[in-house]
N, C-alpha and C positions, 0 to 999 in steps of 0.2 A: 571719324575724321582720319584721313590718311596721314602717314608720317611726313613731316615737312623738313626741308633743309634749305636755308637761305644763306648764301655766301656772296661776298662782294670783293672786288678789287678796288684799289684807289681809282679815282677818276684822274686821268692823265691830262696835263696841260696841253692845249691844242696849238702851242706855238711851234711844234715840230712833230714828226712821226714818232711812234714809240720805239724805244731801243730795247736791247736784250735784258736790261735790268727790269724794265716794265714787264717784259714778257715773262720773267721769272715769277712775279706776283700773279700774272694772268694764268700761267701754266699750273701753278699751285692750286688756284681756285678751280680751274677746269678739271684737274685730276681729282680733287676732293668731291666736286659735283658729280663727276662720272662714277666715282666709287659709291656715292649715296644712291644714284639711280639704279645701280646693280643690286642695291639692298632694298629696292622698291620704295624709295623716298620720292615724294613730289618735290622737285628741286627748282629753286629760283637762283639765278646766277647773274648778277649785274656788273657791268663795267661801263665806261663812257669817257667823256671829255669834259674838262674843267675850262670853261670858256670866258667867264666873267672876271678876267684878271688883267692887270696892267701890262704884264708881259705879252699877252695875246694882242692887246691894243697896239703895243709897240711893234710887234711882228707884222701886223696888218699894215701899219704905216710904212714899215721898211719895204714891204712888198708892193706898196702903192695900191692897196686893195681896200674897198669898203669893208668894215669890220665883219658884218654878217656874211658877206660873200666869202671872206677869208675863213671864217669859222665853219661855214658849210663845206668848203673845200677840204679843210683839215679833218672835219668829222668823217668825211668819206675816206680820207687817207687812213685814219685810225681803223675804221671798219675793215678796210682792205687788208691791213696788216694782220688783224686778228682772224679774219676769214681765211687768209692764206696760211695762217699758222694753226688753223683748225681749232680755234678757241670757241667752244660752243656755249657762248653766253645766251641767256634768255631775254635780257633787256639791255639796251644800249642807251645810257642816259646822256642827254646834252643839257647843260645848265642854261642854255639860251631858250630851251623849250618853254612854251607858255605854261605847260603843266607844272614844270619845276618852279617857274616864277611865282605862280599863284600859290603853290604850297609854301614856299619860303616866306612870302608875305603873310600867309596865315600863321605860321609859327612865330614870326617876329611880332605880330600883333598880340598873340597870346602872351609872350614873354613881357612885352611892354605893358599889357593890362595887368600882369601879375606883379608889376613894379620891379622887374629884373633888368630893365633897360632904361638908362637915364642919359641926359645930355651932359657933355663935358668938352674939354679941349685936350687934344693930343699934341704933345710937344716932345719930339725925340727922333731917334734914328730909325731908318727903314731900308730893308733890302728887297728890291723888286724881284730878284731871283727867287727868294724864299717866299715872297709876298707876306713878310712878317716883320714886326718891330724888333729892333736889336738894342742891346746895351753895349757900352764900351767893352765890358768884360767878355762879350760874345765874339769880339773881333780879333783878328790877328793882323798886326801892322795896319790897322784901320780898315781891313777888308773882311767881308764875310768868308769864313773858311770854306763854305760850300760853293760860293760864287765869287771867287777872287777877281774875276774880270768885270764884275758889276760895281759901279760906284755906289757907296752907301749914301742915301739921301737923308736930309734933315727935314722933317715934316712938322708943321705947326698949323693945326686946323681944328675947327669945330667937329666933334664926332659924337656918336652915341656909344655908350659903354654897357657891357653886360656885367652883372654883379657875380662874377666868378667867385669872389671871396666869400659870398654867402653860402656856397656849397662845399666849403672845405671839410667840415665835419661829416657831412653826408657822403662825400667821396671816400673819406677814410673808413667810414663804417661799411660802405659798399665794397671796398677792397678787402676788408676783413672777412666779409661774408661770402666773397666770390674769389677764392684763391687762384682760380684758373682764368681769371678775366684777361690777363696778359700773359702770352707765352713768347719767349722763355721767362722763367722766374727772375732772372737777373735784370731784365728790362722792366718787369713789374716792380721790382725793388727800387729801381731808379725813379719810377713814377711816384711810388709811395713816399720816398724820402723828399722828393720835390714838393709834394702836396703838404707834407708835415711842416715845411718851411713857411713860406708866406705866399698866398695866391693873390695876384693883382687882378683887378677887373680889366677887361680887354675891350678894345674898340671893335664895334660891329658895323661901322659905316665909314664912308669916305665922302668928303666934301668936294675935293678937286677932281676926282675920277667921275666920269659921267657915264661910262659903259658898265652896266650892271643892273641889279634889281633894285628899283626905288624902294625906300622904306615906306611902309603903308601909312605911317604917322608923320612923315616929313619927306615930301617928294624932292626936296633940294639935295638929299643925300642918297647914295646907293649903298647897298649891302656890301660889307667887307667880304672878299672872295672866300675866305676860309669859313665864315659863318654860313654863307650860301652853299659852298661846296659840300660840306658835311651832310647836309640834309638830302643830298642826292640819293643816299642809301634808302630813303623813305619815299622818294618821289613815285616810284612804281609799286609801292605797297599800299597806297591809300585806299584802293577799291576793295582790298581784302586784308586790311591791316591786322585783324584778329588772327588770321592764319599765319602771315609772314613775319610780322614784327613781334619780338625783337629778332634782329639778324643773328644767325648762329655764329658766323665767323666773318670778321673783317680782315682780309689779308692786307697788310700795310708795310711800308718800309720804315726802318727805325728812325729816319729823319723826321717823320710826322707823328711819332708816338705820343707826344704831349698833346697835340690837337685832339687825337682820338681817345687817349686814355684819361684826359682831364677835362678839356673843354666840352667834348662831345657828350658825355653822360650828363653834365650839368645843363647843357643846352636842351637836351631831351627832357630832363626832369622839369625844367622851367616851362616847357610847352605841354607838359602832361603825358609824356611818353616814357617807356622803360628803356634802360640802357641795353646795348647789345650784349650777347653772351660772352664773346671772346674776341680779342685782338691777337692775330697770329703775325708776329713781327719778323720781317726778313732783315738780314744784314746787308751790307754794301757789296756789290759786285764791282770789282776793279778790273782795269785793263792796263797792263804795263805799269801796275802799281798805283794808278789813279782811279778814283771813283768814276764809274761810267756815267757820263752826263752829257746831255745835248748842249748845254751851255759851254762845256769844256771841249766839245767837238770830238771826243773819243768814244765812239759808240758803234754798236753792231745792230744792223737792221735784222730782226728775227726772221722775217719773211724771206729776205735774201739769203740768210744763212741756211734756212731750211731748203730753199731751192738748190743751193750748191751742195749741201750735204744731206741732211734728213732731219725731220722733226724728232724722230726717235733718238737720234744722236744728241741733239740739243737737250731734250728732256732728260735723258740718262745722265748727261754730264752735269746739268744744273742741279739735279736732285741727289746725286750720289757722291759728289765731291766733298761737301761739308753740310752740317745741319743747317736748316733753313735760316736760323738766326745769326749765323757766323758770317764774317767778312771773308772774301776770298778773291783770288786773282784769276781771270779767265785765261785758259791755255788751250789753244787749238790742238797742240800735240797730245796733251792729256786726254782731250775729248776723243781723239781718234783712237788712242790706245785703249780707252775704256770701252768704246763701241765695239772694236774688234774682239776684245777679250770676253765681254759679257753677252753681247747680242749675236755676233757672227760666230764666234767659237763655241761658247757655252750653250746658249739656247738653240742657235741655228744648227749646230752639229748634233744636238740631241734629237731634233726633228728629223734630220737627214738619216741618221742611223736607225731611228724607229721605223720610218717608212721603208727603207731599204730592207730591213729584216722582216717586216710584216709582209711585204710583197713577195718574199720567198715562200710564204705559206700559201694563202689563198685570198689575201686582201681583207680578211675580217678576223677578229680575235674575240673569243668568248670570255665571259665573266669569271673571275676568281676573287676570293676574299683577300683584302690587303689594307693595312693601315699605315703604310709607309708615308711619311710626309705630314701626318696629322699634327705633329707638334709645330711644324713650320706654318701651317695654315692658321693655327691658334695665335701664334705670335704675330703673323701678318695682320690679322684682324685687329689685334690690340694696337699695333703701330698705326694702322690706317685710321682707327677711331681716335687716336691721339694726334693726328696730323703729322706723324713722324714719317715722312715720305722716304727719307734716306734709309732708315732701318727697315722699312717695309720692302723697299727694292732689294736691299742686301739679303734679307731673309729669303726672298724668292729666288735669287741667284744661288744662294746656299742650297736651297731645295733642288734646283736644277743640277748643281754639282753633285749632290747626294745621289740623284738618279743616274747621272753619268757614271759615278763610282760603282753603283749597284750593277749597272750593265757591264762595266769593265770586269768586275769581279766574277760575274757569271758567264761571260764570254759566249753569248748565244750564237755567234757566228761560227763557232767551232762544232755546233751540234748538227747531227745528221737527221734531217727531217724525214728520212725514209725509215728510221727506227722509231716505233710508236712512243716509247718512253722518252726519248730525247725530243721528239716533236712536242709532246705534252709539256715538258720542261721549258722548251722554247716559247710555247704559247703563253705559259704562265709568266715568264720573264717579260714577254712583250706586252701582256696585259698590264702588268705593273708599270712598265715604262710608259705606255700610251695613256693610261688613266691618270697618272701623275703629270705627264706632259700637258694633258688637257686642263688639269687643275691649275698648273702654272700659268697657262695661257689666260685663263679666266682671271687670275689674280693680277695679271699684267694689263688687262684691258683698260683700266683707268689711265694707264701711262702710255700705252702703245696700241690704241684701239684698232687701227687698220691692219697692222701686221698680226695681231693676236686673233682677230676674226679670220684672217687668211689661214693661220695655223689651225684654228678650229675647223675650218672648212676642209682641211686636208686630213684631219684625224677627227671624224665626226660620229655623232650618235643621233638616233632618230629625233630626239627632243631638243636639239640644239637651237631650234628657232627662237626659244625663250631662254636667255642666259641670265642667271642670277648668281650672286656670290654664295649666299647661304646654302641653298638647295644643291647647286651644282658642285660645290666643294665637298659636301658630305656624302653625296650619292655616287656610287660606282655604277656605270651603265652595264647592261647585260651583254652588249656587243659593240665593237668598234668597226667602222668601215674606213678603209684606207684609200685615199685618193692617189693618183699618180704622183711620182716624185716631184716633177716640176723644177723650177729654178730654186736656188738657195733662198731661205727666208730672208737672210741678211747677207749681202755681199760685203766682203772685206773692203775697207777704205784704206787706200795707200798714201793719201796726202794729208 
């Protein structure tokens, strides 16, 4: 059986188009999926839309559109954003699909038959923005801190409840045996301490809402959106579940960590499935000091940003400013400075000087032995395997700086190619420059695929038609062929 890698993003509410914080999760998943493909993994990467929610119903009513017409329209809008952002998902999940409905009803029936779902009455506070129950202690001045513009509702209705409390000991045992289940560790510790306290059973249905998946054992109720939504990760694994499940990584925001770290494993076990291998938790991205949120109206459309600037600029800024799990504030000024320094000046300049020097000889450079950069390659692989995209990128740019320094110290432009000894030295320097530049490009393919393939096409070897990380990073080619100089790889951005 081939090596497999299954990664997911959260499914995003379809009450509006995705914004840049959603894109952050999607870009992380896309980059890790691309990396695994270069290591010859068979990759599944799912994303999608969460449609069976009260906030989607309200938005359709606001637009004066039938609910399904509205969800069809918004699903197309989400696809458009991801396609324009070059997010190469393999499956796009819609929770209104019959395939998803049938699967959710199947797992509900399993849990009901196992005695894990029972009838009761819910009486308490509810935030439509979070689609979640609240306690007085969760509120600030009577408002949800994440959705202060939404009124907290008081609900009292018949519901069906899931016996989460039954799984407390099993969860703690699972956490103990799987120390990397949640990254970073600080967030995992929060989950562990919460579960050590007291787990309440939670409602898995709604009586007053009518848009959603009917319970298979009581058609008067529809499935609670969070119970329904979490099973999206398995909807497109059913035909080959032995291969794809459990998922290797769920990329999620820290605001939904309890659903995924506590509820989700228990729900899976109840229905007879294994828990996923890991939750990779992102921090909040803020804009002008506020969490980026559609409900707050302070957001950036990633497709429009890419059209105005570039995808590589956005990826570079999102991944290198802070570690994945930290909160940080978006700054266009910093994004521009980083792009110019790392891509235009460092990497782009390295390519320009390599081609200019190589073309002074005859357009091709022969092989010599070199192990420069091998320590950077090892560290890069370790970082990527650990989903540490920030340090992976930093080590690659350190690698590029090291090669730039090597060229500066040897000053090949001062050598006289008419003198055999100096020409040989120049060729040796250029081989080291070009072989390492090519390796740098391969390492950056998961982040900047279009430009890195362009770079490889300008400094190429005969077997570049198949590019893999392992073989191509350890193997030095016997000859390079240099294309014409052309336009700069990255033009400086002035705004």
